[in-house]
PDB file with SEQRES, HELIX, SHEET and CRYST1 records, atoms N, CA, C and O in Angstrom:
SEQRES   1 A   86  MET GLY ILE GLY PHE GLY ALA LEU GLU GLY LEU VAL GLY          
SEQRES   2 A   86  LEU ILE ALA LEU ALA GLY LEU VAL LEU LEU VAL MET ALA          
SEQRES   3 A   86  LEU VAL ASP LEU VAL LYS ARG PRO ALA ASP VAL TRP LYS          
SEQRES   4 A   86  ALA SER GLY HIS SER GLN ILE VAL TRP ALA LEU VAL VAL          
SEQRES   5 A   86  ILE PHE ILE GLY PHE ILE GLY PRO LEU LEU TYR MET VAL          
SEQRES   6 A   86  MET ALA ARG PRO ALA LEU ASP ALA ALA ALA SER ARG ILE          
SEQRES   7 A   86  GLY SER THR GLY VAL ALA HIS SER                              
HELIX    1 AA1 PHE A    5  LYS A   32  1                                  28    
HELIX    2 AA2 ALA A   35  SER A   41  1                                   7    
HELIX    3 AA3 GLN A   45  PHE A   54  1                                  10    
HELIX    4 AA4 ILE A   58  LEU A   62  1                                   5    
HELIX    5 AA5 TYR A   63  ALA A   67  3                                   5    
HELIX    6 AA6 ARG A   68  ILE A   78  1                                  11    
CRYST1    1.000    1.000    1.000  90.00  90.00  90.00 P 1           1          
ATOM      1  N   MET A   1       0.845  -1.169   0.000  1.00  0.00           N  
ATOM      2  CA  MET A   1       0.000   0.000   0.000  1.00  0.00           C  
ATOM      3  C   MET A   1       0.898   1.242   0.000  1.00  0.00           C  
ATOM      4  O   MET A   1       1.741   1.400   0.883  1.00  0.00           O  
ATOM      5  N   GLY A   2       0.718   2.103  -0.972  1.00  0.00           N  
ATOM      6  CA  GLY A   2       1.533   3.307  -1.117  1.00  0.00           C  
ATOM      7  C   GLY A   2       0.863   4.520  -0.502  1.00  0.00           C  
ATOM      8  O   GLY A   2      -0.122   4.419   0.231  1.00  0.00           O  
ATOM      9  N   ILE A   3       1.420   5.643  -0.819  1.00  0.00           N  
ATOM     10  CA  ILE A   3       0.854   6.904  -0.345  1.00  0.00           C  
ATOM     11  C   ILE A   3      -0.450   7.154  -1.079  1.00  0.00           C  
ATOM     12  O   ILE A   3      -0.511   7.071  -2.305  1.00  0.00           O  
ATOM     13  N   GLY A   4      -1.490   7.460  -0.320  1.00  0.00           N  
ATOM     14  CA  GLY A   4      -2.776   7.750  -0.926  1.00  0.00           C  
ATOM     15  C   GLY A   4      -2.760   9.121  -1.590  1.00  0.00           C  
ATOM     16  O   GLY A   4      -1.900   9.951  -1.292  1.00  0.00           O  
ATOM     17  N   PHE A   5      -3.698   9.355  -2.478  1.00  0.00           N  
ATOM     18  CA  PHE A   5      -3.783  10.625  -3.198  1.00  0.00           C  
ATOM     19  C   PHE A   5      -3.979  11.781  -2.239  1.00  0.00           C  
ATOM     20  O   PHE A   5      -3.418  12.854  -2.458  1.00  0.00           O  
ATOM     21  N   GLY A   6      -4.749  11.602  -1.192  1.00  0.00           N  
ATOM     22  CA  GLY A   6      -4.985  12.653  -0.209  1.00  0.00           C  
ATOM     23  C   GLY A   6      -3.711  13.040   0.519  1.00  0.00           C  
ATOM     24  O   GLY A   6      -3.474  14.218   0.783  1.00  0.00           O  
ATOM     25  N   ALA A   7      -2.894  12.052   0.842  1.00  0.00           N  
ATOM     26  CA  ALA A   7      -1.624  12.325   1.517  1.00  0.00           C  
ATOM     27  C   ALA A   7      -0.687  13.080   0.588  1.00  0.00           C  
ATOM     28  O   ALA A   7       0.039  13.975   1.024  1.00  0.00           O  
ATOM     29  N   LEU A   8      -0.700  12.724  -0.684  1.00  0.00           N  
ATOM     30  CA  LEU A   8       0.142  13.402  -1.662  1.00  0.00           C  
ATOM     31  C   LEU A   8      -0.289  14.860  -1.834  1.00  0.00           C  
ATOM     32  O   LEU A   8       0.550  15.756  -1.934  1.00  0.00           O  
ATOM     33  N   GLU A   9      -1.592  15.086  -1.867  1.00  0.00           N  
ATOM     34  CA  GLU A   9      -2.101  16.458  -1.943  1.00  0.00           C  
ATOM     35  C   GLU A   9      -1.666  17.260  -0.726  1.00  0.00           C  
ATOM     36  O   GLU A   9      -1.273  18.420  -0.847  1.00  0.00           O  
ATOM     37  N   GLY A  10      -1.736  16.646   0.435  1.00  0.00           N  
ATOM     38  CA  GLY A  10      -1.315  17.322   1.663  1.00  0.00           C  
ATOM     39  C   GLY A  10       0.159  17.674   1.636  1.00  0.00           C  
ATOM     40  O   GLY A  10       0.551  18.756   2.075  1.00  0.00           O  
ATOM     41  N   LEU A  11       0.982  16.765   1.123  1.00  0.00           N  
ATOM     42  CA  LEU A  11       2.414  17.011   1.025  1.00  0.00           C  
ATOM     43  C   LEU A  11       2.711  18.147   0.054  1.00  0.00           C  
ATOM     44  O   LEU A  11       3.537  19.011   0.346  1.00  0.00           O  
ATOM     45  N   VAL A  12       2.054  18.152  -1.080  1.00  0.00           N  
ATOM     46  CA  VAL A  12       2.238  19.220  -2.064  1.00  0.00           C  
ATOM     47  C   VAL A  12       1.789  20.556  -1.473  1.00  0.00           C  
ATOM     48  O   VAL A  12       2.451  21.575  -1.667  1.00  0.00           O  
ATOM     49  N   GLY A  13       0.677  20.552  -0.759  1.00  0.00           N  
ATOM     50  CA  GLY A  13       0.196  21.770  -0.115  1.00  0.00           C  
ATOM     51  C   GLY A  13       1.169  22.279   0.932  1.00  0.00           C  
ATOM     52  O   GLY A  13       1.383  23.486   1.048  1.00  0.00           O  
ATOM     53  N   LEU A  14       1.758  21.374   1.693  1.00  0.00           N  
ATOM     54  CA  LEU A  14       2.735  21.756   2.715  1.00  0.00           C  
ATOM     55  C   LEU A  14       3.993  22.348   2.082  1.00  0.00           C  
ATOM     56  O   LEU A  14       4.543  23.330   2.582  1.00  0.00           O  
ATOM     57  N   ILE A  15       4.442  21.753   0.991  1.00  0.00           N  
ATOM     58  CA  ILE A  15       5.618  22.272   0.280  1.00  0.00           C  
ATOM     59  C   ILE A  15       5.311  23.651  -0.303  1.00  0.00           C  
ATOM     60  O   ILE A  15       6.148  24.552  -0.241  1.00  0.00           O  
ATOM     61  N   ALA A  16       4.122  23.817  -0.863  1.00  0.00           N  
ATOM     62  CA  ALA A  16       3.730  25.117  -1.419  1.00  0.00           C  
ATOM     63  C   ALA A  16       3.658  26.174  -0.317  1.00  0.00           C  
ATOM     64  O   ALA A  16       4.092  27.308  -0.520  1.00  0.00           O  
ATOM     65  N   LEU A  17       3.123  25.819   0.830  1.00  0.00           N  
ATOM     66  CA  LEU A  17       3.044  26.752   1.955  1.00  0.00           C  
ATOM     67  C   LEU A  17       4.445  27.133   2.441  1.00  0.00           C  
ATOM     68  O   LEU A  17       4.704  28.301   2.732  1.00  0.00           O  
ATOM     69  N   ALA A  18       5.342  26.155   2.529  1.00  0.00           N  
ATOM     70  CA  ALA A  18       6.721  26.438   2.947  1.00  0.00           C  
ATOM     71  C   ALA A  18       7.400  27.372   1.949  1.00  0.00           C  
ATOM     72  O   ALA A  18       8.139  28.275   2.341  1.00  0.00           O  
ATOM     73  N   GLY A  19       7.149  27.155   0.664  1.00  0.00           N  
ATOM     74  CA  GLY A  19       7.711  28.027  -0.365  1.00  0.00           C  
ATOM     75  C   GLY A  19       7.189  29.451  -0.251  1.00  0.00           C  
ATOM     76  O   GLY A  19       7.942  30.409  -0.426  1.00  0.00           O  
ATOM     77  N   LEU A  20       5.911  29.591   0.041  1.00  0.00           N  
ATOM     78  CA  LEU A  20       5.315  30.916   0.204  1.00  0.00           C  
ATOM     79  C   LEU A  20       5.892  31.631   1.431  1.00  0.00           C  
ATOM     80  O   LEU A  20       6.204  32.821   1.375  1.00  0.00           O  
ATOM     81  N   VAL A  21       6.027  30.903   2.522  1.00  0.00           N  
ATOM     82  CA  VAL A  21       6.602  31.486   3.745  1.00  0.00           C  
ATOM     83  C   VAL A  21       8.038  31.931   3.484  1.00  0.00           C  
ATOM     84  O   VAL A  21       8.434  33.022   3.894  1.00  0.00           O  
ATOM     85  N   LEU A  22       8.817  31.094   2.807  1.00  0.00           N  
ATOM     86  CA  LEU A  22      10.206  31.439   2.488  1.00  0.00           C  
ATOM     87  C   LEU A  22      10.276  32.660   1.572  1.00  0.00           C  
ATOM     88  O   LEU A  22      11.140  33.519   1.749  1.00  0.00           O  
ATOM     89  N   LEU A  23       9.377  32.740   0.601  1.00  0.00           N  
ATOM     90  CA  LEU A  23       9.310  33.888  -0.301  1.00  0.00           C  
ATOM     91  C   LEU A  23       9.050  35.178   0.474  1.00  0.00           C  
ATOM     92  O   LEU A  23       9.730  36.181   0.259  1.00  0.00           O  
ATOM     93  N   VAL A  24       8.072  35.153   1.370  1.00  0.00           N  
ATOM     94  CA  VAL A  24       7.727  36.337   2.155  1.00  0.00           C  
ATOM     95  C   VAL A  24       8.892  36.724   3.070  1.00  0.00           C  
ATOM     96  O   VAL A  24       9.230  37.903   3.181  1.00  0.00           O  
ATOM     97  N   MET A  25       9.502  35.737   3.721  1.00  0.00           N  
ATOM     98  CA  MET A  25      10.641  36.026   4.606  1.00  0.00           C  
ATOM     99  C   MET A  25      11.789  36.674   3.835  1.00  0.00           C  
ATOM    100  O   MET A  25      12.393  37.638   4.305  1.00  0.00           O  
ATOM    101  N   ALA A  26      12.086  36.146   2.661  1.00  0.00           N  
ATOM    102  CA  ALA A  26      13.178  36.690   1.851  1.00  0.00           C  
ATOM    103  C   ALA A  26      12.858  38.109   1.393  1.00  0.00           C  
ATOM    104  O   ALA A  26      13.721  38.986   1.446  1.00  0.00           O  
ATOM    105  N   LEU A  27      11.641  38.339   0.949  1.00  0.00           N  
ATOM    106  CA  LEU A  27      11.270  39.680   0.486  1.00  0.00           C  
ATOM    107  C   LEU A  27      11.288  40.704   1.614  1.00  0.00           C  
ATOM    108  O   LEU A  27      11.747  41.830   1.420  1.00  0.00           O  
ATOM    109  N   VAL A  28      10.796  40.330   2.778  1.00  0.00           N  
ATOM    110  CA  VAL A  28      10.807  41.252   3.916  1.00  0.00           C  
ATOM    111  C   VAL A  28      12.243  41.584   4.296  1.00  0.00           C  
ATOM    112  O   VAL A  28      12.569  42.749   4.527  1.00  0.00           O  
ATOM    113  N   ASP A  29      13.105  40.570   4.363  1.00  0.00           N  
ATOM    114  CA  ASP A  29      14.504  40.796   4.702  1.00  0.00           C  
ATOM    115  C   ASP A  29      15.177  41.671   3.649  1.00  0.00           C  
ATOM    116  O   ASP A  29      15.927  42.589   3.982  1.00  0.00           O  
ATOM    117  N   LEU A  30      14.909  41.388   2.402  1.00  0.00           N  
ATOM    118  CA  LEU A  30      15.502  42.118   1.285  1.00  0.00           C  
ATOM    119  C   LEU A  30      15.113  43.598   1.307  1.00  0.00           C  
ATOM    120  O   LEU A  30      15.961  44.462   1.086  1.00  0.00           O  
ATOM    121  N   VAL A  31      13.860  43.889   1.569  1.00  0.00           N  
ATOM    122  CA  VAL A  31      13.356  45.265   1.547  1.00  0.00           C  
ATOM    123  C   VAL A  31      13.843  46.060   2.757  1.00  0.00           C  
ATOM    124  O   VAL A  31      14.067  47.266   2.653  1.00  0.00           O  
ATOM    125  N   LYS A  32      14.008  45.402   3.893  1.00  0.00           N  
ATOM    126  CA  LYS A  32      14.393  46.104   5.116  1.00  0.00           C  
ATOM    127  C   LYS A  32      15.876  46.470   5.165  1.00  0.00           C  
ATOM    128  O   LYS A  32      16.279  47.267   6.012  1.00  0.00           O  
ATOM    129  N   ARG A  33      16.687  45.914   4.288  1.00  0.00           N  
ATOM    130  CA  ARG A  33      18.122  46.202   4.316  1.00  0.00           C  
ATOM    131  C   ARG A  33      18.394  47.603   3.764  1.00  0.00           C  
ATOM    132  O   ARG A  33      17.893  47.947   2.693  1.00  0.00           O  
ATOM    133  N   PRO A  34      19.185  48.420   4.482  1.00  0.00           N  
ATOM    134  CA  PRO A  34      19.515  49.769   3.991  1.00  0.00           C  
ATOM    135  C   PRO A  34      20.402  49.729   2.748  1.00  0.00           C  
ATOM    136  O   PRO A  34      21.123  48.758   2.516  1.00  0.00           O  
ATOM    137  N   ALA A  35      20.339  50.780   1.969  1.00  0.00           N  
ATOM    138  CA  ALA A  35      21.103  50.874   0.722  1.00  0.00           C  
ATOM    139  C   ALA A  35      22.603  50.773   0.959  1.00  0.00           C  
ATOM    140  O   ALA A  35      23.316  50.190   0.143  1.00  0.00           O  
ATOM    141  N   ASP A  36      23.099  51.338   2.079  1.00  0.00           N  
ATOM    142  CA  ASP A  36      24.541  51.281   2.330  1.00  0.00           C  
ATOM    143  C   ASP A  36      25.030  49.859   2.575  1.00  0.00           C  
ATOM    144  O   ASP A  36      26.171  49.527   2.252  1.00  0.00           O  
ATOM    145  N   VAL A  37      24.174  49.024   3.144  1.00  0.00           N  
ATOM    146  CA  VAL A  37      24.544  47.621   3.362  1.00  0.00           C  
ATOM    147  C   VAL A  37      24.592  46.887   2.025  1.00  0.00           C  
ATOM    148  O   VAL A  37      25.495  46.086   1.784  1.00  0.00           O  
ATOM    149  N   TRP A  38      23.622  47.160   1.160  1.00  0.00           N  
ATOM    150  CA  TRP A  38      23.628  46.541  -0.170  1.00  0.00           C  
ATOM    151  C   TRP A  38      24.886  46.937  -0.925  1.00  0.00           C  
ATOM    152  O   TRP A  38      25.543  46.099  -1.542  1.00  0.00           O  
ATOM    153  N   LYS A  39      25.212  48.220  -0.871  1.00  0.00           N  
ATOM    154  CA  LYS A  39      26.393  48.709  -1.582  1.00  0.00           C  
ATOM    155  C   LYS A  39      27.661  48.063  -1.031  1.00  0.00           C  
ATOM    156  O   LYS A  39      28.520  47.634  -1.801  1.00  0.00           O  
ATOM    157  N   ALA A  40      27.786  47.990   0.287  1.00  0.00           N  
ATOM    158  CA  ALA A  40      28.973  47.410   0.916  1.00  0.00           C  
ATOM    159  C   ALA A  40      29.105  45.913   0.634  1.00  0.00           C  
ATOM    160  O   ALA A  40      30.214  45.378   0.620  1.00  0.00           O  
ATOM    161  N   SER A  41      27.986  45.246   0.410  1.00  0.00           N  
ATOM    162  CA  SER A  41      28.025  43.797   0.153  1.00  0.00           C  
ATOM    163  C   SER A  41      28.400  43.469  -1.281  1.00  0.00           C  
ATOM    164  O   SER A  41      28.822  42.351  -1.577  1.00  0.00           O  
ATOM    165  N   GLY A  42      28.246  44.447  -2.178  1.00  0.00           N  
ATOM    166  CA  GLY A  42      28.522  44.195  -3.588  1.00  0.00           C  
ATOM    167  C   GLY A  42      27.385  43.506  -4.322  1.00  0.00           C  
ATOM    168  O   GLY A  42      27.542  43.090  -5.470  1.00  0.00           O  
ATOM    169  N   HIS A  43      26.241  43.386  -3.663  1.00  0.00           N  
ATOM    170  CA  HIS A  43      25.073  42.760  -4.277  1.00  0.00           C  
ATOM    171  C   HIS A  43      24.071  43.841  -4.682  1.00  0.00           C  
ATOM    172  O   HIS A  43      24.085  44.948  -4.145  1.00  0.00           O  
ATOM    173  N   SER A  44      23.205  43.503  -5.634  1.00  0.00           N  
ATOM    174  CA  SER A  44      22.182  44.424  -6.103  1.00  0.00           C  
ATOM    175  C   SER A  44      20.816  44.035  -5.532  1.00  0.00           C  
ATOM    176  O   SER A  44      20.347  42.913  -5.717  1.00  0.00           O  
ATOM    177  N   GLN A  45      20.200  44.975  -4.845  1.00  0.00           N  
ATOM    178  CA  GLN A  45      18.886  44.727  -4.264  1.00  0.00           C  
ATOM    179  C   GLN A  45      17.850  44.416  -5.342  1.00  0.00           C  
ATOM    180  O   GLN A  45      17.014  43.530  -5.164  1.00  0.00           O  
ATOM    181  N   ILE A  46      17.903  45.138  -6.452  1.00  0.00           N  
ATOM    182  CA  ILE A  46      16.933  44.923  -7.527  1.00  0.00           C  
ATOM    183  C   ILE A  46      17.102  43.543  -8.149  1.00  0.00           C  
ATOM    184  O   ILE A  46      16.121  42.838  -8.388  1.00  0.00           O  
ATOM    185  N   VAL A  47      18.336  43.166  -8.408  1.00  0.00           N  
ATOM    186  CA  VAL A  47      18.588  41.846  -9.007  1.00  0.00           C  
ATOM    187  C   VAL A  47      18.100  40.745  -8.072  1.00  0.00           C  
ATOM    188  O   VAL A  47      17.448  39.797  -8.510  1.00  0.00           O  
ATOM    189  N   TRP A  48      18.418  40.870  -6.781  1.00  0.00           N  
ATOM    190  CA  TRP A  48      17.979  39.834  -5.842  1.00  0.00           C  
ATOM    191  C   TRP A  48      16.462  39.808  -5.694  1.00  0.00           C  
ATOM    192  O   TRP A  48      15.880  38.737  -5.525  1.00  0.00           O  
ATOM    193  N   ALA A  49      15.816  40.962  -5.755  1.00  0.00           N  
ATOM    194  CA  ALA A  49      14.352  40.986  -5.694  1.00  0.00           C  
ATOM    195  C   ALA A  49      13.764  40.221  -6.880  1.00  0.00           C  
ATOM    196  O   ALA A  49      12.812  39.455  -6.724  1.00  0.00           O  
ATOM    197  N   LEU A  50      14.333  40.432  -8.052  1.00  0.00           N  
ATOM    198  CA  LEU A  50      13.858  39.714  -9.244  1.00  0.00           C  
ATOM    199  C   LEU A  50      14.114  38.215  -9.127  1.00  0.00           C  
ATOM    200  O   LEU A  50      13.266  37.406  -9.504  1.00  0.00           O  
ATOM    201  N   VAL A  51      15.270  37.848  -8.612  1.00  0.00           N  
ATOM    202  CA  VAL A  51      15.593  36.421  -8.415  1.00  0.00           C  
ATOM    203  C   VAL A  51      14.586  35.794  -7.457  1.00  0.00           C  
ATOM    204  O   VAL A  51      14.034  34.730  -7.737  1.00  0.00           O  
ATOM    205  N   VAL A  52      14.350  36.455  -6.330  1.00  0.00           N  
ATOM    206  CA  VAL A  52      13.425  35.913  -5.320  1.00  0.00           C  
ATOM    207  C   VAL A  52      12.011  35.774  -5.886  1.00  0.00           C  
ATOM    208  O   VAL A  52      11.338  34.772  -5.643  1.00  0.00           O  
ATOM    209  N   ILE A  53      11.566  36.771  -6.633  1.00  0.00           N  
ATOM    210  CA  ILE A  53      10.185  36.767  -7.132  1.00  0.00           C  
ATOM    211  C   ILE A  53       9.989  35.803  -8.294  1.00  0.00           C  
ATOM    212  O   ILE A  53       8.982  35.096  -8.351  1.00  0.00           O  
ATOM    213  N   PHE A  54      10.947  35.768  -9.226  1.00  0.00           N  
ATOM    214  CA  PHE A  54      10.703  35.049 -10.475  1.00  0.00           C  
ATOM    215  C   PHE A  54      11.343  33.667 -10.586  1.00  0.00           C  
ATOM    216  O   PHE A  54      11.078  32.963 -11.560  1.00  0.00           O  
ATOM    217  N   ILE A  55      12.154  33.259  -9.651  1.00  0.00           N  
ATOM    218  CA  ILE A  55      12.784  31.944  -9.790  1.00  0.00           C  
ATOM    219  C   ILE A  55      12.138  30.925  -8.852  1.00  0.00           C  
ATOM    220  O   ILE A  55      12.771  29.940  -8.470  1.00  0.00           O  
ATOM    221  N   GLY A  56      10.920  31.154  -8.494  1.00  0.00           N  
ATOM    222  CA  GLY A  56      10.162  30.167  -7.733  1.00  0.00           C  
ATOM    223  C   GLY A  56      10.784  29.818  -6.397  1.00  0.00           C  
ATOM    224  O   GLY A  56      11.319  30.690  -5.712  1.00  0.00           O  
ATOM    225  N   PHE A  57      10.721  28.561  -6.024  1.00  0.00           N  
ATOM    226  CA  PHE A  57      11.178  28.085  -4.722  1.00  0.00           C  
ATOM    227  C   PHE A  57      12.685  28.255  -4.555  1.00  0.00           C  
ATOM    228  O   PHE A  57      13.165  28.468  -3.442  1.00  0.00           O  
ATOM    229  N   ILE A  58      13.426  28.163  -5.647  1.00  0.00           N  
ATOM    230  CA  ILE A  58      14.887  28.244  -5.596  1.00  0.00           C  
ATOM    231  C   ILE A  58      15.362  29.680  -5.332  1.00  0.00           C  
ATOM    232  O   ILE A  58      16.367  29.862  -4.644  1.00  0.00           O  
ATOM    233  N   GLY A  59      14.686  30.686  -5.846  1.00  0.00           N  
ATOM    234  CA  GLY A  59      15.095  32.076  -5.679  1.00  0.00           C  
ATOM    235  C   GLY A  59      15.238  32.498  -4.219  1.00  0.00           C  
ATOM    236  O   GLY A  59      16.288  33.012  -3.834  1.00  0.00           O  
ATOM    237  N   PRO A  60      14.203  32.293  -3.394  1.00  0.00           N  
ATOM    238  CA  PRO A  60      14.342  32.642  -1.981  1.00  0.00           C  
ATOM    239  C   PRO A  60      15.426  31.829  -1.274  1.00  0.00           C  
ATOM    240  O   PRO A  60      16.115  32.351  -0.398  1.00  0.00           O  
ATOM    241  N   LEU A  61      15.581  30.568  -1.640  1.00  0.00           N  
ATOM    242  CA  LEU A  61      16.647  29.749  -1.052  1.00  0.00           C  
ATOM    243  C   LEU A  61      18.017  30.314  -1.395  1.00  0.00           C  
ATOM    244  O   LEU A  61      18.893  30.404  -0.534  1.00  0.00           O  
ATOM    245  N   LEU A  62      18.200  30.695  -2.658  1.00  0.00           N  
ATOM    246  CA  LEU A  62      19.473  31.294  -3.069  1.00  0.00           C  
ATOM    247  C   LEU A  62      19.741  32.582  -2.297  1.00  0.00           C  
ATOM    248  O   LEU A  62      20.865  32.823  -1.857  1.00  0.00           O  
ATOM    249  N   TYR A  63      18.717  33.404  -2.132  1.00  0.00           N  
ATOM    250  CA  TYR A  63      18.876  34.645  -1.383  1.00  0.00           C  
ATOM    251  C   TYR A  63      19.325  34.353   0.050  1.00  0.00           C  
ATOM    252  O   TYR A  63      20.265  34.970   0.550  1.00  0.00           O  
ATOM    253  N   MET A  64      18.652  33.418   0.699  1.00  0.00           N  
ATOM    254  CA  MET A  64      18.968  33.109   2.097  1.00  0.00           C  
ATOM    255  C   MET A  64      20.370  32.516   2.259  1.00  0.00           C  
ATOM    256  O   MET A  64      21.024  32.738   3.278  1.00  0.00           O  
ATOM    257  N   VAL A  65      20.824  31.768   1.266  1.00  0.00           N  
ATOM    258  CA  VAL A  65      22.128  31.102   1.365  1.00  0.00           C  
ATOM    259  C   VAL A  65      23.269  31.969   0.842  1.00  0.00           C  
ATOM    260  O   VAL A  65      24.383  31.891   1.361  1.00  0.00           O  
ATOM    261  N   MET A  66      23.019  32.787  -0.168  1.00  0.00           N  
ATOM    262  CA  MET A  66      24.098  33.548  -0.795  1.00  0.00           C  
ATOM    263  C   MET A  66      24.112  35.025  -0.389  1.00  0.00           C  
ATOM    264  O   MET A  66      25.126  35.520   0.104  1.00  0.00           O  
ATOM    265  N   ALA A  67      23.020  35.715  -0.591  1.00  0.00           N  
ATOM    266  CA  ALA A  67      23.004  37.167  -0.375  1.00  0.00           C  
ATOM    267  C   ALA A  67      22.912  37.541   1.099  1.00  0.00           C  
ATOM    268  O   ALA A  67      23.611  38.448   1.549  1.00  0.00           O  
ATOM    269  N   ARG A  68      22.072  36.865   1.843  1.00  0.00           N  
ATOM    270  CA  ARG A  68      21.851  37.257   3.238  1.00  0.00           C  
ATOM    271  C   ARG A  68      23.130  37.182   4.075  1.00  0.00           C  
ATOM    272  O   ARG A  68      23.402  38.119   4.825  1.00  0.00           O  
ATOM    273  N   PRO A  69      23.927  36.111   3.981  1.00  0.00           N  
ATOM    274  CA  PRO A  69      25.184  36.114   4.747  1.00  0.00           C  
ATOM    275  C   PRO A  69      26.131  37.247   4.329  1.00  0.00           C  
ATOM    276  O   PRO A  69      26.806  37.831   5.177  1.00  0.00           O  
ATOM    277  N   ALA A  70      26.184  37.560   3.034  1.00  0.00           N  
ATOM    278  CA  ALA A  70      27.032  38.657   2.562  1.00  0.00           C  
ATOM    279  C   ALA A  70      26.518  39.994   3.086  1.00  0.00           C  
ATOM    280  O   ALA A  70      27.312  40.870   3.429  1.00  0.00           O  
ATOM    281  N   LEU A  71      25.208  40.156   3.152  1.00  0.00           N  
ATOM    282  CA  LEU A  71      24.623  41.380   3.686  1.00  0.00           C  
ATOM    283  C   LEU A  71      24.890  41.512   5.185  1.00  0.00           C  
ATOM    284  O   LEU A  71      25.192  42.601   5.673  1.00  0.00           O  
ATOM    285  N   ASP A  72      24.779  40.408   5.907  1.00  0.00           N  
ATOM    286  CA  ASP A  72      25.077  40.436   7.345  1.00  0.00           C  
ATOM    287  C   ASP A  72      26.537  40.800   7.593  1.00  0.00           C  
ATOM    288  O   ASP A  72      26.845  41.585   8.490  1.00  0.00           O  
ATOM    289  N   ALA A  73      27.434  40.225   6.794  1.00  0.00           N  
ATOM    290  CA  ALA A  73      28.861  40.531   6.936  1.00  0.00           C  
ATOM    291  C   ALA A  73      29.132  42.002   6.614  1.00  0.00           C  
ATOM    292  O   ALA A  73      29.896  42.662   7.319  1.00  0.00           O  
ATOM    293  N   ALA A  74      28.515  42.509   5.566  1.00  0.00           N  
ATOM    294  CA  ALA A  74      28.699  43.913   5.197  1.00  0.00           C  
ATOM    295  C   ALA A  74      28.159  44.833   6.293  1.00  0.00           C  
ATOM    296  O   ALA A  74      28.772  45.852   6.610  1.00  0.00           O  
ATOM    297  N   ALA A  75      27.018  44.475   6.866  1.00  0.00           N  
ATOM    298  CA  ALA A  75      26.424  45.283   7.934  1.00  0.00           C  
ATOM    299  C   ALA A  75      27.356  45.344   9.137  1.00  0.00           C  
ATOM    300  O   ALA A  75      27.501  46.399   9.754  1.00  0.00           O  
ATOM    301  N   SER A  76      27.986  44.227   9.474  1.00  0.00           N  
ATOM    302  CA  SER A  76      28.883  44.247  10.626  1.00  0.00           C  
ATOM    303  C   SER A  76      30.179  45.008  10.308  1.00  0.00           C  
ATOM    304  O   SER A  76      30.766  45.624  11.196  1.00  0.00           O  
ATOM    305  N   ARG A  77      30.624  44.966   9.044  1.00  0.00           N  
ATOM    306  CA  ARG A  77      31.822  45.715   8.659  1.00  0.00           C  
ATOM    307  C   ARG A  77      31.608  47.219   8.752  1.00  0.00           C  
ATOM    308  O   ARG A  77      32.492  47.954   9.191  1.00  0.00           O  
ATOM    309  N   ILE A  78      30.429  47.671   8.337  1.00  0.00           N  
ATOM    310  CA  ILE A  78      30.191  49.116   8.314  1.00  0.00           C  
ATOM    311  C   ILE A  78      29.507  49.612   9.589  1.00  0.00           C  
ATOM    312  O   ILE A  78      29.226  50.802   9.732  1.00  0.00           O  
ATOM    313  N   GLY A  79      29.246  48.692  10.505  1.00  0.00           N  
ATOM    314  CA  GLY A  79      28.663  49.085  11.786  1.00  0.00           C  
ATOM    315  C   GLY A  79      27.174  49.357  11.737  1.00  0.00           C  
ATOM    316  O   GLY A  79      26.645  50.081  12.579  1.00  0.00           O  
ATOM    317  N   SER A  80      26.499  48.786  10.763  1.00  0.00           N  
ATOM    318  CA  SER A  80      25.043  48.955  10.639  1.00  0.00           C  
ATOM    319  C   SER A  80      24.359  47.752  11.255  1.00  0.00           C  
ATOM    320  O   SER A  80      24.949  46.676  11.354  1.00  0.00           O  
ATOM    321  N   THR A  81      23.117  47.933  11.669  1.00  0.00           N  
ATOM    322  CA  THR A  81      22.346  46.791  12.160  1.00  0.00           C  
ATOM    323  C   THR A  81      21.935  45.898  11.018  1.00  0.00           C  
ATOM    324  O   THR A  81      21.559  44.745  11.229  1.00  0.00           O  
ATOM    325  N   GLY A  82      22.004  46.424   9.795  1.00  0.00           N  
ATOM    326  CA  GLY A  82      21.625  45.651   8.623  1.00  0.00           C  
ATOM    327  C   GLY A  82      20.153  45.687   8.307  1.00  0.00           C  
ATOM    328  O   GLY A  82      19.720  45.153   7.287  1.00  0.00           O  
ATOM    329  N   VAL A  83      19.370  46.318   9.180  1.00  0.00           N  
ATOM    330  CA  VAL A  83      17.930  46.397   8.969  1.00  0.00           C  
ATOM    331  C   VAL A  83      17.504  47.839   9.169  1.00  0.00           C  
ATOM    332  O   VAL A  83      17.820  48.459  10.185  1.00  0.00           O  
ATOM    333  N   ALA A  84      16.787  48.363   8.194  1.00  0.00           N  
ATOM    334  CA  ALA A  84      16.269  49.730   8.301  1.00  0.00           C  
ATOM    335  C   ALA A  84      15.098  49.739   9.270  1.00  0.00           C  
ATOM    336  O   ALA A  84      14.293  48.808   9.286  1.00  0.00           O  
ATOM    337  N   HIS A  85      15.004  50.767  10.062  1.00  0.00           N  
ATOM    338  CA  HIS A  85      13.888  50.905  10.995  1.00  0.00           C  
ATOM    339  C   HIS A  85      12.954  51.992  10.497  1.00  0.00           C  
ATOM    340  O   HIS A  85      13.390  53.040  10.021  1.00  0.00           O  
ATOM    341  N   SER A  86      11.657  51.721  10.615  1.00  0.00           N  
ATOM    342  CA  SER A  86      10.699  52.721  10.157  1.00  0.00           C  
ATOM    343  C   SER A  86      10.121  53.504  11.293  1.00  0.00           C  
ATOM    344  O   SER A  86       9.294  54.389  11.076  1.00  0.00           O  
TER     345      SER A  86                                                      
END                                                                             
């Protein structure tokens, strides 16, 4: 007896929800970073926004693994918190 269709639907729904949560987390983090941190990191905020939005599940993962650590390092180098406050 294999996985039933209902279980498969639930798994797909869970993966889709995780992808949506990751997308929102990446976009919020991306938008809150000050321009000086982006400049110091050598990354482009616009390019990363496009990657996160248009490359599906992989885009936010790439942002979290590649850009976010570089942004955190740049923020600590320039003495910024790395997050803009409103």
